[in-house]
C-alpha positions in Angstrom: -18.8 -47.9 31.7 -20.8 -50.9 30.4 -18.9 -53.6 28.6 -21.7 -55.9 27.6 -21.2 -55.8 23.8 -18.7 -58.7 23.4 -18.6 -62.3 24.4 -16.3 -63.3 27.2 -14.0 -66.4 26.6 -12.4 -68.3 29.4 -9.8 -71.0 28.7 -7.9 -73.5 31.0 -6.0 -76.4 29.4 -8.2 -77.8 26.8 -11.4 -76.5 28.3 -13.0 -73.4 26.7 -16.0 -71.5 27.9 -17.8 -68.7 26.0 -20.2 -66.4 27.9 -22.7 -64.0 26.1 -23.5 -61.2 28.6 -25.7 -59.4 26.1 -28.1 -62.2 25.6 -29.0 -63.2 29.2 -25.5 -63.9 30.4 -25.8 -67.4 29.1 -23.1 -69.9 28.3 -23.0 -70.0 24.5 -20.4 -72.7 24.3 -18.5 -75.2 26.5 -15.8 -77.1 24.6 -13.7 -79.9 26.1 -10.8 -80.9 23.9 -12.5 -79.3 21.0 -15.8 -81.1 21.5 -18.9 -78.9 22.1 -21.1 -80.1 25.0 -24.0 -77.6 24.6 -26.7 -77.3 22.0 -26.1 -74.2 19.9 -28.6 -71.4 19.2 -29.8 -68.2 20.8 -32.3 -70.0 23.0 -29.9 -72.7 24.1 -26.4 -73.1 25.6 -27.0 -72.6 29.4 -29.0 -69.7 30.7 -29.7 -68.5 34.2 -33.2 -68.8 35.7 -33.8 -65.8 38.0 -35.6 -64.4 39.9 -37.8 -67.5 39.5 -37.3 -71.0 38.0 -39.6 -72.9 35.8 -43.2 -72.0 35.6 -45.0 -69.6 38.0 -48.7 -70.4 37.9 -50.8 -68.0 35.8 -47.9 -65.5 36.1 -49.0 -64.6 39.6 -47.3 -64.6 43.0 -48.0 -63.0 46.4 -45.5 -61.2 48.6 -46.6 -59.8 51.9 -50.3 -60.1 50.9 -49.8 -58.2 47.7 -50.6 -60.0 44.4 -48.1 -59.4 41.6 -48.5 -60.3 37.9 -45.7 -61.4 35.5 -46.0 -61.7 31.7 -47.3 -65.1 30.7 -44.5 -66.0 28.3 -45.5 -69.6 28.5 -49.3 -69.2 28.5 -50.9 -69.3 30.9 -47.7 -69.3 33.0 -44.6 -67.1 33.4 -41.5 -69.2 32.9 -37.7 -69.0 33.7 -37.4 -65.5 35.0 -36.1 -62.3 33.5 -32.4 -62.9 33.6 -32.2 -64.8 30.3 -33.8 -61.9 28.4 -31.6 -59.2 29.9 -28.3 -57.7 29.0 -25.9 -58.1 31.9 -22.9 -55.9 32.8 -19.4 -57.3 33.0 -18.0 -56.7 36.5 -14.8 -58.6 36.3 -13.0 -60.5 33.6 -9.9 -62.7 33.9 -8.4 -65.7 32.0 -10.3 -68.4 34.0 -12.9 -66.4 36.0 -15.5 -63.7 35.3 -18.4 -62.0 37.0 -21.5 -60.2 35.8 -24.6 -58.5 37.1 -27.9 -56.9 36.2 -30.4 -54.8 38.2 -33.9 -56.2 38.6 -36.5 -54.0 36.9 -40.0 -54.2 35.3 -41.8 -56.6 35.1 -40.2 -57.7 38.3 -41.8 -55.6 41.0 -38.9 -55.2 43.5 -35.6 -53.5 43.1 -32.5 -55.6 43.6 -29.4 -57.0 41.9 -28.4 -60.3 40.4 -24.8 -61.4 40.2 -23.4 -64.4 38.4 -19.8 -65.7 38.4 -18.1 -68.4 36.2 -14.9 -70.1 37.3 -13.3 -72.5 34.9 -10.7 -75.2 35.8 -9.1 -78.0 33.7 -11.7 -80.5 34.7 -14.6 -78.5 36.1 -16.8 -75.4 35.8 -18.3 -73.6 38.9 -21.2 -71.3 38.5 -22.5 -69.0 41.3 -25.5 -66.7 41.4 -26.8 -64.3 44.0 -30.0 -62.2 44.3 -29.9 -59.1 46.5 -32.8 -57.0 47.8 -32.2 -53.3 47.8 -35.2 -52.1 49.8 -38.1 -54.4 50.3 -37.8 -58.2 50.9 -39.3 -60.5 48.3 -39.5 -64.2 47.4 -37.1 -65.3 44.7 -35.5 -68.3 43.1 -32.3 -68.9 41.0 -30.9 -71.8 39.0 -29.5 -72.8 35.6 -30.9 -74.3 32.5 -28.2 -76.1 30.5 -29.0 -77.8 27.2 -26.5 -80.6 27.0 -26.2 -82.3 23.6 -27.8 -85.7 23.6 -25.3 -87.2 21.3 -21.5 -86.9 21.3 -19.3 -88.9 18.9 -22.3 -91.0 17.8 -23.2 -92.0 21.4 -26.4 -91.0 23.2 -26.1 -89.7 26.8 -27.2 -91.8 29.8 -28.6 -89.9 32.7 -28.0 -91.3 36.2 -29.2 -90.0 39.6 -30.8 -91.2 42.8 -33.5 -88.9 44.0 -35.4 -89.1 47.3 -38.6 -88.1 45.6 -40.3 -86.7 42.5 -42.7 -83.8 42.5 -45.9 -85.1 41.0 -46.7 -83.2 37.8 -50.3 -82.1 37.3 -52.2 -81.3 34.1 -51.1 -77.7 34.4 -47.5 -78.9 34.1 -46.9 -77.7 37.7 -46.1 -79.7 40.8 -49.3 -80.7 42.6 -47.6 -80.6 46.0 -47.5 -84.4 46.3 -44.2 -86.2 46.5 -44.0 -89.6 44.7 -41.4 -92.2 44.2 -39.2 -91.3 41.1 -40.6 -92.6 37.9 -38.7 -93.7 34.8 -38.2 -91.2 32.0 -38.7 -89.5 29.7 -38.9 -86.6 32.1 -39.9 -83.0 32.4 -40.0 -83.2 36.1 -38.6 -81.9 39.4 -36.8 -84.1 41.8 -35.7 -83.7 45.4 -32.2 -84.5 46.6 -31.9 -83.5 50.3 -28.1 -84.3 50.4 -27.6 -82.0 47.3 -28.0 -82.4 43.6 -25.8 -85.1 42.1 -26.6 -86.1 38.5 -24.3 -87.9 36.2 -24.3 -87.6 32.4 -22.4 -90.3 30.6 -21.7 -90.3 26.9 -20.2 -93.8 26.4 -16.5 -93.9 25.2 -16.6 -90.0 25.2 -17.2 -88.2 28.5 -18.7 -88.4 31.9 -20.0 -85.1 33.4 -21.4 -84.7 36.9 -23.7 -81.8 37.9 -23.6 -81.1 41.6 -25.1 -78.4 43.9 -25.7 -78.1 47.6 -29.3 -77.2 46.9 -31.8 -80.0 46.9 -33.9 -79.3 43.8 -33.2 -80.4 40.2 -35.4 -80.5 37.1 -34.5 -83.1 34.5 -35.8 -82.6 30.9 -35.1 -85.1 28.2 -38.1 -85.0 25.9 -36.2 -83.5 22.9 -34.1 -85.4 20.4 -31.3 -82.9 20.3 -30.5 -82.2 24.0 -31.1 -83.0 27.6 -31.4 -80.6 30.5 -30.3 -81.0 34.1 -31.3 -77.9 36.0 -30.1 -77.3 39.6 -32.3 -74.7 41.3 -33.1 -73.2 44.7 -36.7 -74.4 44.6 -39.3 -76.3 42.6 -41.4 -74.9 39.7 -44.0 -72.5 41.0 -41.9 -72.1 44.2 -42.6 -68.4 44.5 -46.1 -69.6 45.6 -45.5 -73.0 47.2 -42.1 -72.8 48.9 -41.1 -69.1 48.9 -37.5 -68.2 49.8 -37.4 -64.7 51.1 -34.6 -62.4 50.0 -34.0 -59.5 52.4 -31.6 -56.5 52.4 -29.3 -58.4 54.8 -29.8 -62.0 53.5 -29.3 -62.5 49.8 -30.2 -65.7 48.0 -27.1 -67.6 46.9 -26.8 -70.8 44.9 -23.9 -72.6 43.2 -23.3 -75.6 41.0 -20.2 -77.4 39.8 -19.9 -79.4 36.6 -17.0 -81.8 36.7 -15.9 -84.1 33.9 -13.6 -87.0 33.0 -12.7 -88.4 29.6 -13.7 -92.0 28.9 
């Protein structure tokens, strides 16, 4: 029986995580010692991007020579997948770990299942996501879009990372396919980290939080006053077309990220 109507709360020590399965299985709240780290609101928190990340150009992608169309929810492009707009089912729920899933459906043209797990520890949070193909193979992406508060305790965050390259952003807001040396912010840009995503957020005298992932792609967005985003993902924006990662019935797409923190 479905159990999607209520939020799920995980607690370990002074860390508290609230998950909202009904509204895209997003993290609604992450509190450390009573301090909220995420921007609040139904569009914010931290939502999964699946089965694609960022913008897909003109809402179109090809698979096996077949052209598919997706709703242009960020005209003229389709953005951030269907997972954030879907009610997920609760598969498992414990004090410090929970799992959820939803089945891919229209407007996504291929049957499959997406799973997401959350594991909370005293000084870290590990998120995992998987995309399974039921019948036909298809290209897919997965990742997370957290909205970290820019200011904690009167201190603005500092973002630190060492990327191998930056995807040049064209007028369409999509990568041109050209890799350039990383530019100074502000950013709404995708970066490559071949040794794995490693981005540090520092709120002076408050908290240091590090976002890591074995995958090499991360989008950094800091153009808003209220929040900054560090988005580990399995491919770049428009990757369904430019760097397709095929999901097959015997080879799912899997991605994980860990956020770890220390008090300052």
